[in-house]
N, C-alpha and C positions, 0 to 999 in steps of 0.2 A: 123597266129595264134601264140599267145604267152601264156605262162603259167599264171595261176591265183592261188592265195592262196586258200588252202583247196579244190583244184581240182586235179585229177590225172594228172601226167606229162606224155605226150605222150612218148612211147618208142623211143629210139634212139640208134644208133650205132656210135661209134667214135673210131678212131685210137688213141692209147696212147703209152707211153713209155713201154719198156720191151716187145715190139711186141704184146701188148694186144689190143684186140678189146673189148671196153667197151660198154655194153648195160644195159639199166635200167632194162629190164626184167630179166637179169641174176643176178641182185643185189636185187631182191625182197626178203624180209625177213631180210634185213639189212637197216639201215638208211644210207642215202647218203648225203654228203656235196659236192657241186660243187662250187668252188670259182673261179670266173673269174677275170683275171688280165690282164693289158695291154701288158706287154712285159717281156720276159725272161731277167734275169741278170741286171735289173734296180733296183735302191735302194729300192723303196717302195715295188716292187714285191718280191725282195729278202727277205726283212724284214718280209713280210707277209708269204711267204713260210717257212721261218725259224720258225715262230710262230706255223704253222701247224705241222712242223717237230718236234719241241720241245714238243708238246702236243699230238703227234701221239698215244702214248700208252694210253692216256686218252680217245681219240676218239675210239680206239679199244675196250677199256673197256666199252664204251657206245654203242658197236656194231654198229659203224658208220664208213663207208668207206669214205675217203677223196680223192678228185681229184681236181687238179688245171687245169684250162682251159684257153688257150689263142690262138691267131691266129698264133703263131709261129709254125714252122715246127718241125717234130720229131727229127731231128738232133740237133737243138737248144735246144729242151726240154731235150734230153738225156744228153747233156753237162751241162745244168743248174741243172738237177736232180743230176748228179754225183758230180758236184762241191759243191753243197749244202748238199749232203747226204740225200736227201729227201727219206723217206721210203714209199711214196705213188706215184701213177702214175700221169703224166701230159698228158692231152688230147690235141691233135693238132686239132684246129678247123679252118683250113685254108679256108674252104669253108663257114665259118660262120653259119653252120647249127645250132649249139647250141647257138651261140650268138644271132641269130634271134629268136630261140625258147624262150629264156629267156629274150629277148629284152634288151640286154646290149650294143648295138652299139648306141652311142650318139654323138652329136656334141660337140666337145671339143675345147679349145683354148690353145695354147702354144706360148708364145712370140708374141701375137697378131695375130697369124695365126689360122684359123679355120680348123678343120679336123674331120673326123668320126673315133672315137676310142672306145675302150672297157671301159665302166664305171665299175670301180672296184665294184663287186657285189658278194654276196654269197647266196646260196640257200640250205635249209635243207629239204630233202625229207624223208618221213616216210617209214616204212617197207612195206607198201602197194603201194608205188609209188605216194603218194599224197604230193604235195608241202605244207609244214607246216609253213615255215618261210622264209623270204627273207630280205636281207640287201642290199640296193642300195646306191651308192655314198659313199662307205666305206672309212673310215679313218683307217689306219692300227693300231695305238696304241689301245690296249684293245679289238680289234675286235675278234681275235681267241678265247679269253676267253669267250666272249659273245656267240659265236657260240657253243663252248663246253658246256656252261651252258644250252643252248637251247636243244642241243642234249641229254644231261643227263635227262633233264625234259621230253622230248618226249619219251625217252626210257621207262619210267615208266607209260606211258599212254596206 
């Protein structure tokens, strides 16, 4: 089962940086952005993370918690977070629980080789835990701004 727009997102628990256990139930009452990215410390993922970092105060002002999600382990996440100065937590999804729930594992090609990888995607969940917007196959330039705009608009509904 995967998530659908305008439907409640099933509760989940996932390990994150700073020894946090993130659950959707604990975040009720706040908007949540989950952005899925392929790999820590790669150029596109770094640029995307920096965008969320640089707009973090704006997301907080829109009462929106931001979490990065990838299949990397916590040690890799802690290093990536520290190196980039990310003020938000990164969720380790090694068992692909969240990747499956949000249906972000896709067949990809790199240098002619096919493999199953994370399709860069972002999801905006409202204060009641309902999926309100999704972006799939994300291109990094301008993406964070689009997510922030949607979060601000959703905040006032």
